[in-house]
TORVO-767498 format. One line per 8 residues: number of its first residue (from 1); for each residue x, z, y of N, C-alpha, C. Coordinates in Angstrom, 1 decimal, padded with zeros to 4 digits. Last residue first. Layout:
! residues N
NUM) X/Z/Y/X/Z/Y/X/Z/Y; ...
This chain:
! residues 161
161) 014.1/005.6/-029.5/014.9/004.5/-030.0/015.6/004.7/-031.2; 010.8/006.8/-029.1/012.2/007.0/-029.4/012.9/005.9/-029.9; 008.8/005.7/-026.4/009.0/005.6/-027.8/010.5/005.9/-028.1; 006.9/007.5/-024.0/008.1/006.7/-024.3/008.3/006.8/-025.9; 003.5/006.9/-023.3/004.6/007.8/-023.8/005.7/006.9/-024.1; 000.7/007.0/-021.3/002.0/006.3/-021.6/003.0/007.2/-022.1; -002.6/007.3/-022.3/-001.4/008.0/-021.8/-000.2/007.1/-022.3; -005.8/006.4/-021.3/-004.6/006.0/-022.0/-003.5/006.8/-021.4
153) -009.1/007.4/-021.9/-007.9/007.5/-021.0/-006.7/007.2/-021.8; -011.0/004.8/-023.6/-010.6/006.2/-023.3/-009.4/006.3/-022.4; -012.7/002.1/-022.1/-011.7/002.7/-023.0/-011.6/004.1/-022.6; -014.4/000.8/-020.3/-014.8/000.9/-021.6/-013.8/001.6/-022.6; -011.7/-000.3/-018.3/-013.1/-000.2/-018.4/-013.4/-000.1/-019.9; -008.9/001.9/-017.8/-009.4/000.6/-018.3/-010.9/000.7/-018.6; -007.5/003.3/-015.2/-008.5/003.6/-016.2/-009.0/002.2/-016.6; -004.0/003.5/-014.5/-005.2/002.8/-014.4/-006.2/003.3/-015.5
145) -001.3/004.5/-012.5/-002.1/004.6/-013.7/-003.4/004.0/-013.5; 000.1/004.8/-009.9/000.6/004.1/-011.1/000.0/004.4/-012.4; -000.5/005.2/-007.2/-001.6/005.3/-008.2/-001.2/004.6/-009.5; 001.7/004.4/-005.8/001.6/005.9/-006.2/000.5/006.0/-007.2; 001.9/001.1/-007.0/001.8/002.1/-005.9/001.9/003.5/-006.5; 003.5/-001.9/-008.0/002.7/-000.8/-008.2/002.9/000.3/-007.1; 003.3/-004.8/-005.7/004.0/-003.9/-006.7/003.0/-002.7/-007.0; 002.8/-006.1/-003.1/002.9/-006.8/-004.4/003.8/-006.0/-005.4
137) 000.3/-004.9/-001.1/001.6/-004.6/-001.6/001.8/-005.2/-003.0; -001.5/-005.7/001.7/-001.3/-005.9/000.3/000.1/-005.6/-000.1; -003.3/-003.8/004.3/-002.2/-004.6/003.8/-002.2/-004.7/002.2; -006.0/-003.3/005.3/-004.8/-003.1/006.1/-003.6/-004.0/005.6; -009.4/-003.8/005.2/-008.1/-004.1/004.5/-007.0/-004.1/005.6; -011.9/-001.6/005.8/-011.1/-002.5/006.4/-009.7/-002.7/005.7; -015.1/-000.6/004.7/-013.7/-000.7/004.2/-012.9/-001.8/004.9; -017.4/001.3/006.6/-016.9/000.0/006.1/-015.4/000.1/005.8
129) -018.2/003.5/007.9/-017.8/003.7/006.5/-017.4/002.3/005.8; -019.0/003.6/010.6/-019.8/002.8/009.6/-019.4/003.1/008.2; -017.2/005.4/011.9/-018.7/005.3/012.2/-019.5/004.6/011.1; -014.6/005.1/010.7/-015.2/006.4/011.0/-016.7/006.3/011.2; -013.8/002.9/008.0/-014.2/003.1/009.4/-015.0/004.4/009.6; -011.5/003.4/005.8/-012.9/003.5/005.8/-013.3/003.9/007.3; -008.8/001.2/005.4/-009.3/002.4/006.2/-010.8/002.3/006.1; -006.5/000.4/002.8/-007.8/000.2/003.5/-007.9/001.4/004.5
121) -004.1/-001.4/000.8/-004.4/-000.2/001.7/-005.6/-000.6/002.6; -003.5/-002.3/-002.5/-004.2/-002.6/-001.3/-004.4/-001.3/-000.5; -001.1/-003.4/-004.9/-001.8/-002.3/-004.2/-002.4/-002.8/-002.9; -000.6/-004.7/-008.2/-000.7/-004.8/-006.7/-001.4/-003.7/-006.1; 001.0/-005.9/-011.1/000.4/-004.8/-010.4/000.4/-005.1/-008.8; 000.4/-009.2/-012.5/001.0/-008.0/-012.4/000.2/-006.9/-011.6; -000.5/-012.1/-010.6/-000.2/-011.5/-011.9/000.5/-010.2/-011.6; -002.8/-014.0/-008.7/-001.9/-013.0/-008.8/-001.7/-012.6/-010.3
113) -003.8/-016.3/-007.2/-003.5/-016.4/-008.6/-002.5/-015.3/-009.0; -004.8/-016.1/-004.7/-003.3/-016.2/-004.8/-002.9/-016.3/-006.2; -007.6/-015.9/-005.2/-007.0/-016.9/-004.1/-005.5/-017.1/-004.4; -007.8/-013.8/-007.1/-008.2/-015.2/-007.5/-007.5/-016.3/-006.5; -006.8/-011.6/-005.8/-006.3/-012.0/-007.0/-006.5/-013.4/-007.3; -008.6/-011.6/-003.5/-007.2/-011.8/-003.3/-006.5/-012.3/-004.6; -011.1/-011.1/-004.9/-010.9/-012.3/-004.1/-009.4/-012.6/-003.9; -010.6/-008.6/-006.2/-010.9/-009.8/-007.0/-010.7/-011.0/-006.2
105) -010.1/-007.0/-003.9/-009.0/-007.1/-004.9/-009.4/-008.4/-005.8; -012.6/-007.2/-002.6/-011.4/-007.7/-001.9/-010.2/-007.9/-002.9; -014.2/-006.0/-004.5/-014.5/-007.4/-004.2/-013.2/-007.9/-003.5; -013.3/-003.3/-004.3/-013.1/-004.0/-005.6/-013.3/-005.6/-005.4; -013.9/-002.7/-001.6/-012.6/-002.7/-002.1/-012.4/-003.5/-003.4; -016.8/-003.0/-001.8/-016.0/-003.8/-000.8/-014.6/-003.9/-001.3; -017.5/-001.0/-003.7/-017.7/-002.4/-004.0/-016.9/-003.3/-003.1; -015.7/001.7/-004.9/-016.2/001.1/-003.7/-016.3/-000.5/-003.9
97) -015.3/004.8/-006.1/-015.7/003.4/-006.5/-016.3/002.8/-005.3; -012.6/007.2/-006.0/-013.8/006.5/-005.5/-014.1/005.2/-006.1; -010.8/010.1/-006.3/-011.2/008.8/-006.9/-012.5/008.4/-006.3; -009.0/011.5/-003.6/-010.2/011.6/-004.4/-010.6/010.2/-005.0; -005.8/013.1/-003.0/-006.7/011.9/-003.1/-008.0/012.2/-003.9; -003.2/014.5/-001.2/-004.4/014.7/-002.1/-005.3/013.6/-002.0; -001.1/013.0/000.0/-000.7/014.2/-000.8/-001.9/014.6/-001.8; 000.0/009.8/001.0/-001.1/010.7/000.6/-000.6/011.8/-000.2
89) 002.5/009.4/003.5/002.0/009.3/002.2/000.9/010.3/001.9; 001.6/009.0/007.0/002.4/009.3/005.9/001.8/009.2/004.6; 000.3/008.7/009.4/000.7/007.5/008.8/001.5/007.7/007.5; -000.4/011.3/010.2/-001.3/010.2/010.4/-000.9/009.0/009.6; 001.0/013.6/007.6/000.8/013.0/009.0/-000.2/011.9/009.1; 000.8/013.2/004.6/001.8/013.7/005.4/001.8/013.0/006.8; -002.8/013.9/003.9/-001.5/013.0/003.9/-000.5/013.7/004.7; -005.8/014.4/002.1/-004.7/014.9/002.9/-003.5/014.0/002.7
81) -007.5/012.4/001.1/-008.1/013.6/001.6/-007.1/014.3/002.5; -008.1/009.0/000.8/-007.1/010.0/001.1/-007.8/011.2/001.7; -009.7/007.7/-002.1/-009.8/008.0/-000.6/-008.8/009.1/-000.3; -008.8/005.2/-004.4/-008.9/006.6/-003.9/-009.1/006.5/-002.4; -009.2/003.2/-007.4/-009.2/003.3/-005.9/-009.5/004.8/-005.6; -008.1/001.0/-009.9/-008.4/002.4/-009.5/-008.2/002.5/-008.0; -008.6/-001.5/-012.3/-008.5/-001.1/-010.9/-008.8/000.4/-010.8; -007.9/-004.3/-014.4/-008.2/-002.9/-014.2/-007.9/-002.5/-012.8
73) -007.9/-007.2/-014.1/-008.1/-006.6/-015.5/-008.5/-005.0/-015.4; -008.7/-009.8/-012.1/-008.5/-008.4/-012.1/-008.8/-007.8/-013.5; -007.1/-012.9/-012.4/-008.3/-012.1/-012.7/-007.9/-010.7/-012.8; -004.9/-014.5/-011.9/-005.8/-014.4/-010.8/-007.1/-013.6/-011.2; -003.3/-014.1/-014.2/-004.0/-015.4/-013.9/-005.0/-015.4/-012.8; -004.1/-010.8/-014.1/-003.3/-011.8/-014.8/-004.1/-013.1/-014.6; -003.6/-007.5/-012.6/-004.3/-008.7/-012.8/-003.4/-009.7/-013.6; -004.4/-004.2/-011.7/-003.5/-005.0/-012.5/-004.4/-006.3/-012.8
65) -004.4/-002.4/-008.5/-005.0/-003.1/-009.6/-004.0/-003.9/-010.4; -005.1/000.3/-006.6/-004.1/-000.4/-007.3/-004.8/-001.1/-008.4; -006.0/001.2/-003.3/-006.4/000.8/-004.6/-005.2/000.2/-005.3; -006.9/003.6/-000.7/-006.1/002.5/-001.3/-006.5/002.3/-002.7; -007.6/004.8/002.6/-008.0/004.7/001.2/-007.1/003.6/000.6; -008.0/006.9/005.5/-007.3/005.9/004.7/-007.8/005.9/003.2; -010.8/007.1/007.7/-010.0/007.7/006.6/-009.3/006.6/005.8; -010.6/006.2/011.2/-011.3/006.5/010.0/-010.4/007.2/009.0
57) -010.2/003.8/013.7/-010.3/005.2/013.4/-011.1/005.4/012.1; -008.1/001.3/013.7/-009.4/001.5/013.2/-009.5/003.0/012.9; -006.2/-000.7/016.0/-006.3/000.7/015.3/-007.8/000.8/015.0; -005.1/-004.0/015.2/-006.0/-003.1/016.0/-006.2/-001.7/015.3; -001.7/-004.5/014.5/-003.1/-004.5/014.2/-003.9/-003.6/015.1; 001.4/-006.3/014.2/000.4/-005.5/015.0/-001.0/-005.6/014.5; 004.4/-006.4/012.6/003.0/-006.8/012.5/002.2/-005.8/013.3; 007.7/-007.6/012.7/006.7/-006.6/013.2/005.3/-007.2/013.1
49) 010.4/-007.8/010.7/009.3/-008.4/011.1/008.3/-007.4/011.5; 013.7/-006.6/011.8/012.5/-006.5/011.0/011.4/-007.3/011.6; 016.6/-008.7/012.2/015.6/-007.8/012.7/014.3/-007.8/011.9; 019.0/-008.8/009.5/018.1/-009.5/010.4/017.1/-008.4/011.0; 021.0/-008.1/007.7/021.1/-007.6/009.1/020.2/-008.4/010.0; 021.3/-008.6/005.0/021.0/-009.8/005.8/021.1/-009.4/007.3; 021.7/-006.1/003.9/022.8/-007.0/003.9/022.6/-008.1/004.9; 019.1/-005.0/004.2/020.1/-004.4/004.9/021.3/-005.4/005.1
41) 017.8/-006.5/002.2/017.4/-006.6/003.6/018.4/-006.1/004.5; 019.2/-005.8/000.0/019.2/-007.1/000.3/018.8/-007.2/001.8; 018.5/-003.1/-000.3/019.9/-003.4/000.0/020.0/-004.8/000.5; 015.7/-003.3/-000.8/016.2/-002.5/000.4/017.6/-002.9/000.7; 014.4/-004.5/-002.9/015.0/-005.4/-001.9/015.6/-004.7/-000.7; 013.3/-002.4/-004.5/014.3/-003.4/-005.1/015.0/-004.3/-004.0; 013.0/000.9/-003.9/012.7/-000.4/-003.3/013.7/-001.5/-003.7; 013.0/003.5/-004.6/013.2/002.5/-005.7/012.7/001.1/-005.2
33) 013.2/005.6/-002.9/011.9/004.9/-003.0/011.9/003.8/-004.1; 015.8/006.5/-003.5/014.7/007.4/-003.6/013.4/006.7/-003.7; 017.6/004.2/-003.5/017.7/005.2/-004.5/016.5/006.1/-004.6; 016.5/002.4/-001.5/016.9/001.8/-002.8/016.9/003.0/-003.9; 016.1/004.0/000.7/015.0/003.3/000.2/015.2/002.7/-001.2; 018.8/005.0/001.0/017.7/005.9/000.7/016.5/005.2/000.1; 020.1/002.5/001.7/020.5/003.2/000.5/019.4/004.2/000.1; 018.7/002.1/004.2/018.7/001.1/003.0/019.0/001.8/001.7
25) 019.6/004.3/005.7/018.1/004.1/005.4/017.9/003.1/004.2; 022.3/003.8/005.8/021.8/005.0/005.2/020.4/005.0/004.8; 022.5/001.3/007.2/023.0/001.4/005.8/022.4/002.7/005.1; 019.5/000.3/009.1/020.9/000.9/008.9/021.2/001.1/007.4; 017.6/-002.6/009.7/017.8/-001.3/009.0/019.2/-001.0/008.8; 017.5/-003.9/013.1/017.9/-004.0/011.7/017.9/-002.7/011.1; 014.7/-003.2/015.2/016.2/-003.1/014.9/016.5/-003.3/013.5; 012.1/-003.1/015.6/012.6/-004.5/015.4/014.1/-004.4/015.2
17) 011.3/-000.4/016.1/011.1/-001.0/014.7/011.7/-002.4/014.5; 012.2/000.0/018.7/012.8/000.7/017.7/012.6/000.0/016.3; 010.6/-001.9/020.2/012.1/-001.9/020.3/012.7/-001.2/019.1; 008.0/-001.0/019.4/008.5/-002.4/019.1/010.0/-002.5/019.1; 008.0/001.5/020.6/007.9/001.4/019.1/008.4/000.0/018.6; 008.0/000.8/023.2/009.1/001.6/022.7/009.2/001.5/021.2; 005.7/-000.7/023.5/007.0/-001.4/023.8/008.1/-000.5/023.2; 003.7/001.3/022.9/003.9/000.0/022.0/005.2/-000.6/022.2
9) 004.1/003.1/024.9/004.4/003.5/023.6/004.6/002.4/022.6; 003.4/001.4/027.1/004.8/002.0/027.0/005.1/002.5/025.6; 000.6/001.0/026.4/001.6/-000.2/026.5/003.1/000.4/026.4; -000.7/003.4/024.1/-000.5/002.8/025.5/000.5/001.7/025.4; -000.7/004.3/021.5/-002.0/004.5/022.4/-001.9/004.0/023.8; 000.3/003.3/018.5/000.6/003.3/019.9/-000.7/003.4/020.7; 001.5/004.5/015.5/000.2/004.3/016.2/000.5/004.5/017.7; 003.7/002.9/013.3/003.5/003.7/014.5/002.1/003.4/015.1
1) 005.5/002.8/010.3/004.2/002.5/011.0/004.2/003.5/012.2
């Protein structure tokens, strides 16, 4: 992700980001990030798909939700307090409950009849505090734990074989 503040910055970023992924990057994404399609993307050697969005000044937020048959079963949302740079991973987050985020998760789950874990990235706009949806990730995210409604905190433990 790149934040471009001028046309020359945008053109430079576009040239760089549209290049096919190199082997070392693909292997890193597969081994470290556990991205299941990293090697497949590298093998195809196709240029990356570029998405451009208007910049919304504000605070990043994200949510992870579990759903089945288009129904949200559990959800956890956070506001990013500290991150690794402007576009980097969150390092400190605060749990939040936000009706806009929860409604977006419910509507997307229903519209696309989603199953499994999904993550949504948002920005809370600086002036209004409105939640703007940035992207949907069809996988678990760093928030890989959920608080189930009406239940005590669940802990996942491995079962000896």
